[in-house]
C-alpha positions as CSV (number, residue, x, y, z in Angstrom):
1,M,22.2,-1.5,-2.3
2,N,24.2,1.1,-0.4
3,E,22.7,4.6,-0.4
4,Q,25.3,7.4,-0.7
5,P,24.7,10.7,1.0
6,K,23.4,13.4,-1.4
7,K,25.7,16.3,-2.3
8,D,24.6,19.8,-1.5
9,G,22.1,21.1,-4.1
10,E,21.4,17.5,-5.3
11,S,17.7,16.7,-5.4
12,R,16.4,14.2,-2.9
13,I,13.3,12.1,-3.1
14,K,11.0,12.9,-0.1
15,V,9.2,10.0,1.6
16,F,6.2,10.5,3.8
17,V,4.2,8.4,6.3
18,V,0.5,8.6,5.3
19,Q,-1.9,8.9,8.2
20,T,-5.6,8.7,7.3
21,E,-8.7,9.4,9.3
22,F,-11.9,8.4,7.4
23,A,-15.4,8.4,8.7
24,S,-16.5,5.1,10.3
25,P,-19.8,3.4,9.5
26,N,-19.9,2.1,13.0
27,R,-20.3,5.3,14.9
28,I,-22.3,4.6,18.1
29,D,-24.7,6.8,19.9
30,E,-25.2,4.5,22.9
31,S,-24.1,1.1,24.2
32,K,-25.9,-0.7,27.0
33,E,-24.9,-3.8,28.9
34,I,-27.9,-6.2,29.0
35,S,-26.1,-9.0,30.7
36,E,-22.6,-10.5,31.1
37,M,-23.1,-12.1,27.7
38,K,-25.0,-9.4,25.9
39,R,-24.7,-5.8,25.0
40,E,-27.1,-3.5,23.1
41,I,-25.7,-1.0,20.6
42,D,-27.5,1.9,19.0
43,F,-25.7,3.0,15.8
44,T,-25.8,6.6,14.8
45,F,-26.7,5.8,11.2
46,P,-29.2,3.2,9.7
47,K,-27.9,0.2,7.8
48,L,-28.3,1.8,4.4
49,I,-26.2,4.8,5.4
50,R,-23.6,2.6,7.1
51,N,-23.3,0.6,3.8
52,Q,-22.8,3.8,1.8
53,I,-20.1,5.0,4.3
54,S,-18.4,1.6,4.1
55,A,-18.4,1.5,0.3
56,T,-17.0,5.1,0.1
57,R,-14.4,4.5,2.7
58,E,-13.2,1.2,1.2
59,K,-13.0,2.7,-2.4
60,H,-10.7,5.5,-1.4
61,M,-8.7,3.5,1.2
62,K,-8.0,0.9,-1.5
63,F,-6.5,3.6,-3.7
64,I,-4.2,4.7,-0.9
65,R,-3.2,1.1,-0.1
66,D,-2.5,0.4,-3.8
67,C,-0.2,3.3,-4.3
68,T,1.7,3.2,-1.0
69,V,4.3,0.9,0.4
70,E,3.5,-1.0,3.7
71,F,6.4,-0.8,6.2
72,P,7.1,-3.3,7.6
73,P,5.1,-5.3,5.0
74,D,4.1,-8.2,7.2
75,F,2.8,-6.3,10.2
76,K,-0.9,-6.2,11.0
77,A,-0.9,-2.4,11.1
78,P,2.1,-1.3,9.0
79,L,2.9,2.3,8.2
80,H,2.1,3.4,4.7
81,L,4.8,5.3,2.8
82,C,4.6,7.4,-0.3
83,N,6.8,9.9,-2.2
84,E,5.9,13.5,-3.1
85,Q,4.1,12.7,-6.4
86,Q,1.9,10.1,-4.7
87,K,1.3,12.5,-1.8
88,N,-0.2,15.1,-4.2
89,E,-2.4,12.4,-5.8
90,I,-3.5,11.0,-2.4
91,K,-4.5,14.6,-1.3
92,E,-6.7,14.9,-4.3
93,R,-8.3,11.6,-3.6
94,V,-9.0,12.5,0.0
95,T,-10.6,15.8,-1.1
96,Q,-12.9,13.7,-3.3
97,A,-13.6,11.3,-0.4
98,E,-14.5,14.3,1.8
99,K,-16.9,15.5,-0.9
100,E,-18.6,12.1,-1.1
101,F,-18.9,11.7,2.7
102,Q,-20.4,15.2,2.9
103,E,-23.0,14.1,0.3
104,I,-23.9,11.2,2.6
105,N,-24.0,13.2,5.8
106,K,-22.6,16.6,6.8
107,G,-21.1,15.1,9.9
108,L,-18.8,12.7,8.0
109,H,-15.2,13.7,7.0
110,A,-12.0,12.4,5.4
111,Q,-8.7,13.8,6.7
112,I,-5.1,13.0,6.0
113,V,-1.7,13.9,7.5
114,F,1.7,13.4,5.9
115,V,4.8,13.1,8.1
116,E,8.0,13.4,6.2
117,L,10.8,10.9,7.0
118,N,14.4,12.0,7.3
119,I,15.2,9.0,5.2
120,H,18.5,10.4,3.7
121,D,20.1,11.1,7.1
122,V,23.5,9.5,7.0
123,Q,22.8,7.7,10.3
124,R,19.7,6.1,8.7
125,G,21.4,4.3,5.9
126,E,19.8,1.0,7.1
127,L,16.3,2.5,6.7
128,I,16.8,3.1,3.0
129,G,17.7,-0.6,2.5
130,Q,14.7,-1.7,4.5
131,V,12.3,0.6,2.5
132,I,13.7,-0.8,-0.7
133,A,13.1,-4.3,0.6
134,A,9.5,-3.4,1.5
135,I,9.0,-2.1,-2.1
136,R,10.4,-5.4,-3.5
137,Y,8.1,-7.3,-1.1
138,K,5.0,-5.5,-2.3
139,V,5.9,-6.0,-6.0
140,M,6.4,-9.7,-5.6
141,Y,3.5,-10.3,-3.2
142,S,1.1,-8.4,-5.5
143,I,2.1,-10.5,-8.6
144,I,2.0,-13.8,-6.7
145,E,-1.5,-12.9,-5.4
146,K,-2.6,-12.0,-9.0
147,I,-1.3,-15.2,-10.4
148,G,-3.2,-17.2,-7.8
149,E,-3.6,-20.9,-8.8
150,K,-3.0,-20.4,-12.5
151,V,-0.8,-22.9,-14.3
152,G,0.8,-23.6,-17.7
153,Q,0.5,-21.1,-20.6
154,L,-1.8,-18.3,-19.7
155,P,-4.7,-17.2,-21.9
156,D,-4.3,-13.8,-23.4
157,T,-6.8,-12.1,-21.0
158,S,-5.0,-13.4,-17.9
159,R,-1.6,-12.5,-19.2
160,T,-2.7,-9.0,-20.1
161,A,-4.2,-8.5,-16.7
162,I,-1.0,-9.6,-15.0
163,L,1.2,-7.4,-17.3
164,K,-1.0,-4.4,-16.5
165,L,-0.5,-5.0,-12.8
166,I,3.3,-5.3,-13.3
167,D,3.4,-2.0,-15.2
168,R,1.4,-0.3,-12.4
169,L,3.8,-1.6,-9.8
170,K,6.6,0.6,-11.0
171,Y,4.6,3.4,-9.5
172,V,5.1,2.0,-6.0
173,N,8.9,2.3,-6.4
174,I,8.8,5.4,-4.2
175,L,12.5,5.7,-4.0
176,K,12.9,5.4,-7.8
177,D,15.5,2.7,-7.2
178,P,16.8,1.5,-10.6
179,E,17.4,-2.1,-9.3
180,V,13.7,-2.4,-8.4
181,D,12.7,-1.2,-11.9
182,M,15.1,-3.8,-13.4
183,Q,13.5,-6.5,-11.2
184,I,10.0,-5.5,-12.4
185,D,11.2,-5.6,-16.0
186,S,12.7,-9.0,-15.5
187,I,9.5,-10.4,-14.0
188,R,7.6,-8.9,-17.0
189,E,9.9,-10.8,-19.4
190,S,9.4,-14.0,-17.4
191,I,5.6,-13.7,-17.6
192,L,6.0,-13.5,-21.4
193,S,8.4,-16.4,-21.8
194,K,7.8,-19.0,-19.0
195,D,5.0,-21.2,-17.7
196,I,3.3,-19.3,-15.0
197,E,3.9,-21.8,-12.2
198,L,7.6,-21.5,-12.8
199,V,7.4,-17.7,-12.5
200,K,5.4,-18.0,-9.3
201,A,7.9,-20.5,-7.8
202,D,10.7,-18.1,-8.5
203,L,8.7,-15.2,-7.0
204,V,7.9,-17.1,-3.9
205,K,11.5,-18.0,-3.4
206,D,12.6,-14.4,-3.8
207,L,9.8,-13.2,-1.6
208,N,10.8,-15.5,1.2
209,F,14.5,-14.5,0.8
210,T,13.6,-10.8,1.0
211,K,11.4,-11.4,4.0
212,S,14.2,-13.3,5.8
213,R,16.6,-10.3,5.3
214,M,14.2,-7.7,6.6
215,T,14.4,-6.2,10.1
216,Y,12.3,-3.7,11.9
217,V,13.8,-0.2,11.8
218,D,12.5,2.3,14.4
219,L,11.2,5.4,12.6
220,S,10.9,7.6,15.7
């Protein structure tokens, strides 16, 4: 899909890199080397508090991961991208995380920074295509993961769970690309009409094709 430059006065979708800094359960007060093979570590918080921090951190980080797009999607530490609507919802979530951390310990915090990408710059046309590919990748990978090892005709409960996931995945179409929405609708129809292993096979094929066409684009 070729992205055309927007005309003056035409609204543009803003895309942001999400940078989080959440309290860590593994804060260390002191670390001593006992021998070449052994080190003694004194944690700041006892195990119970560390578990509370971990649970709070994971709960809110999962929300952010679920509603953002990883770019590039197969990197160990990808950037997380969102649009303006998601940005506002993530800010609210981080405010809630800060409140919960403070209830655990006043020294714990949740912070977030959003860095806007100049994604509609004419010279960055390739970037738009790569972000759309990353969105497609997330959609297909999420559905494949949800299908798992299921085969044949799905029971109603499993089908409903997969359909709910598919409906939620439209939310991660951060560029509001109509072709991505059409792909999601097509997958939904396939879930309703085909054996699930056939749907999964098609998704795996499309996922591998999308991955083969992706290249890393420098965002600096």
